[in-house]
N, C-alpha and C positions, 0 to 999 in steps of 0.2 A: 749611311744613306746619302749624306751630303756629298761624299767623295764621288759616288757614282752618278748623282744627278746634277752636280755642279756646285761650285763653291758658293757658300752663303745662302743656299736654297734648301729648304726642308719640306718635303711633302709627307704628311703623316699618313701612315697606313692604318688599317682597321684596328690593329692591336696597339698602336701608339697614339690613338686619337685622344688628345688631352682635353681637359676641362675648358681651358681658355679658347682653344680652337672651336670646340663644340658650341660654346656660348656665342662666339663671334659669328659662327655660321648661322645659328638660330636668329641672331640679330639681323644679319643680312637677309635671311629668308623672310623674316617678319617685314622688313622694309620692302622686299620684293613683292610680298603679298599685298602690302598696303598700296604699292604703286599699281598692282594689277587689279585689286578689287576695290580700293578706296579712292584713288586719284580721279578716275573717270566716273566713279560711282556718284559723286556729288553732282557732276555735270549731267549725268544720266537722269538723276532724280529731278533736277531742274527741268530738263527737257520733257520728262514724263508729266510733271505738273503743268507745264506750259501746254502740252498736247491735250491733257484733260480739260484744262481751262478753256482752250480754244474750242474744243468740241462742245462743251456745255453752252458757251456764249453763242456760238454760231448756230447750234441746233435749236436752242430756245428762240433765237431771233427769227430763224426761218419758219418755225412753227407759227409764230405770231404773224409774220408777213403772209404766209400761205393761208392762215385762217381768215385774214382780212380779204385776201384775193378770192377765196372760195365762198366764204359765207356772206361777205358784204358786197363784193363786186360780181358774184355769181359765176366765176370761172371754175367749172367742176371737172375739168379734164386733167386729173392728177397724174395719170401715167404719161401723158404727152408733156406735161410740165416737167416731170422727172427726166424724160428724154432730153428736153431742152437744157436741164441742169447738166447732164453728162456732156452734151455738145459744147456748152460754154466752158466746162471744166477742161475738156480735151483741147479746145482752142487756147485757153489761158496757159496751160502747161506747155504748149508748143511755142507760144510767145516767150515764156520763161526760158525754154531751151535755146531759142534763137539769140537771146541777149546774154546767154552764158550763165543763167541762174540754175540750170538743171542739165545734168549730163545723162542722156538716155543710155540704157543698157539692154543688150539683147536678152530675150527670154524665149524659151522653147515655144514655138508657135502653137503647137497642139495644146499644151498646158494652158497657155494664155487664152486661147479660144474657149476651152472648157470653163476656165475661171470666169471669163467675161460673160459668156452666155448664161452661166449659172447665176451670176449676180443679177443680170437683167430679168431672168425668169423668176427669181425669188421675189423681186419687187412686184412683178405681175401677180404672183400667187398671193402676196400680202394684200394687194388691192382687191383681188377677187374675194379673198376671205372676208374683207370688210364689207364688200358689196353683197355677199350672200349669207352673212351671219348678222346676228344682233351685235350691237356695240359691246355688250358684256362678254359675249363669246369671243369676239375679236381680241378683247383685252386678255382673255384666258389664253388665246393663241400666242400672244406676245410673251405672256408669263411662261409659257411652256418652252420657250427658246432656251432659257438658261439650263433647266434640268436636262433637256435634250443635248445641249452642247457639252455638259459635264459627262453625260453617258457616252457620247461619241469620242470625246477626247480620252476618256478612261479606257474605253474598249478598243479603240483603233490606233491611238497615238501614245498610249502608255503614260499619260499624265496622271498624277496622283493629287487628289484634293483631300485635305485633312478633314477630320470630322468637324472641327470648329468652323472651318470655312463653309462646309455644307450647312451647318446649323445657322450661320449668319445669312446665307442665301435663303434659307427657309423663312427666317424672320422678315427679310426684305420682301420676298414674294408674297408672304401673308399680308404685309402692310399695304403693298400695291393693290392686291386683290380687294382688301377692305375699302380702300380709298376710291377705286375706279369701277369695280364690277357691280352693276345694279340689276341686270337681267341676264339670263342664260337660256336663250332659245336655240335649241339644237335641231339641225336638219342634216340629212345624209350628205348632200352635195356640199353644204357649207363645211361640215366636219372634214370631208375629204380634201377640200381646198386648203383648209387650215393645216391639216397634216402635211400636205405638200409644201406649204409656206414655211412651216417650222423646220422641216428637214433641209430644204434648199437654203434657207437663211443660215442655219447652223453650219452647214458644210461650206458655204461661200465665205463666211466670216472666219472659219478655221483656216481655210485655204489662204485668206488674206494674210494671216500670220505665217503659215508654213512656207508659202512661196517666197516671202521675203528672206527667210532663213535658207531655204533650199538653193536659191539662185544668188544669194549674197547681194541683194539689192535693197535700196531704201524704199520706204512707203511711197515717196514721190515718184520714183522710177517705175514702181509697179502700177501706180495710178496713171502715169504717163502712157505706159504701154497698153493698159487695159481699157482706158476711158473711151477710145474710139469704137472698140468692139461692143462695149456696154451701151454706148449711145446708139449704135446701129441696131442692137437687139431690142432696145426699148422703142426705137423709132418704128420698127417693124410691127411690134405688138401693140403700140400705143393707141392707134386709131380704132382698130376693131375692139380692143379691150374697153376703152372708154365709151365707145358706142354701146357695148353690151351692158355696161354698168350704169351710165347716166343718160344715154340716148343722145343722138346727134354726134357731130364730130367737131374737133377744134378748128377745122378748116372753115366751117360754117358759122363759127362764133363771131359776133360783132365786137371787134377790138376797139375799145375807147382809149383815150389817152391815159386815163387812170389805170385801166387794166394793163396796158403795155408797160407803163412805168413801174407798177408794182411787180409785174412778171419779170422785168429786167432786174429789179432789186433782188427778187427771189433767186434768180440765176447767179447773181454775183455772190450772194451769201452762200449759195450751194457749192461754190468753188472751195470756200473755207470749210464747209461741212464735209465734203468728200475728202479733202486733204487731211483734216483732223481725224476722220474715221479710219483711214488707212494708217495714219500715224499712231493712233491709240492702240489699234489692234496689233500693229507691229511691235510697239514698245511693251505692251501688256499682253493681253490675249483676248479671245472672243468673249469669255465670261465677264471679264472686267468691263469690256465695251458695253455689254448688255446691262450690267449694273449701272453704268454711267447713263445708259439710255433711260432707265427707270428713274434715275435722279432728275433727268430733264423733264420727264413726265410729272414728277412731283412738283418741280419748280413751276411748270406751266399751270398746274392746278392751283398752286398757291398764288400765282400771279392773278389768275381769274378770281379767286376768292377775295383777295385783299386789295387788288388794284381795280378790278372791274366790277366788284360787288356781286359776283355770281353767288347764288345760294349755296351755302355749305352747312352740312350737318356735323354733329360730333363724330359720327362714323367717318366722314371724309377726313376731318382733322386728325382723328386718332390713327387712321390708316397712314396718313402722310408721316406722322411722327414715328410710327412703328417702322415704316419703310426707311426713313432717314436713320433711325437707330441701327437697323440691319445693315445699311450701307456703310456707316461709320465702323461698325464691328467687323464687316467684311474687309474694309481697307486695312484695319489694324491687324487682323489675323492673317491676311494675305501677305502683308509686309513682314510679319513675324515669321511666317513660314519661309519666305525668301531669305531672310537673315539667317535662319537656321541652316538652310541649304548652303548659303555662302560660307558660313563658319565651318561647316563640315568639309567643304572643298578646301578651305584654307588649312584645316588640320590634316587632311589627306595629303595635300601638297607638301606641308611641313614634314610629315612622316617620310614621304618619298625622298625629300631632299636630304634628310638627316641619315637615312639608311644608305645613301649613295656610297659612303665610305666602307660599308660592309658588302658591297657588291650587289645590293638589293635595290629594287625600284618599285615603288607603289604608285600606281596611276589611279 
C-alpha cells in the first residue's frame, strides 16, 4: 500500500485498522468533542448566568420603582408607561448602533411585524386581564402561561419535557399559587381576556427564541429591529386602553418633578429589562424565562415582608419556600437533561467518526 500511495505513508484500510490508530483517533475525536462542546460551554454558562442575574436585578428594580410611581405618586397609566419603555429602548439601541456597539441585521419584514404587534398586543391583554379580573384570578392567569407554553412547544415545536421537569414545574406553580392567590372571582369577560393574554404571551415568548435561531441573529439584534414596531403598537393602544382601565388619559395628567424623574428612571431600567428578557429567552427558552419571572415575584414578596414589614402569614412564607424549592429542582433537572442530550450527541458523533473507516457514517 505504501508503494502505491507514496513512500513513508500508510493509510489504513478498514481491514487493517490497528489498535494504536483506533485509540489515537478516539483520542483526537475526544479532543474535538471537548473543543466543540466544552470549550465554549463554560463561556456560554457564564453568559447564561449573567443574563439570568441581569434579568432578576433589573426586573425587581423596575417593579419597586413602578410601584412607587403608581401607588405613591398616583401615575396609573401603565400601558402608556410601557410604550415609553419601548420608545426609550429603541432609541438606546440606535445610539448603540451609531457608536459601533451593535450591528443591525435584516429580518423578514412580515415576520418582524407579526412578532412586534403580537408582543404589544400581549401586553395590552395582560393589562386588560388585570383590570377586569380580581388580583387572584390575574395571578392564576400568569401561572397558566407555563403549562400553556409547555403544551404549545410540545404540540407544535416538537420539544420534549421530561417527567421530572414537569414535576418540578408543578411544585413551583403550586408554591406560587399558595403564596399569591387569595381570591378567585370569575367573570366571562375577564376569563376571555385572560385566555387571550395567556395565548399571546406564550406565542410571543416562543417566537422570541425561535426567531433568533431562524434568522441567525442575537437577542440584541432582534430587539433592535422589533422595538420601534412594539413601541408603535403600544403607543396606538395605550391611551384608549388606559382610559378604559383607569379613566382619563396620560396627556391630562399633571406631571410633577418627582413623577417625571421616577418615570425617567423607570424607562432607563426598562432598557436593561427588555435587553435581558430577549437575552434569557434566546439563551434558554420561554419556560425558563417564566420560571425566572416567578422567582422575581417571590423576591418582591419577600422584600415586602422582610424590608417593608408587610403582613405575612405562614401560608405566604410556606408558598414562597415551596416555590423556591421547585425553582431549584427545575434548574437542576433541566441542566441534567441538557447534559444527557449533550453526552448523547458526543457519543453519536464519536460513533460516526469511528465508523468512517468502514465506509459508514452516523449523523
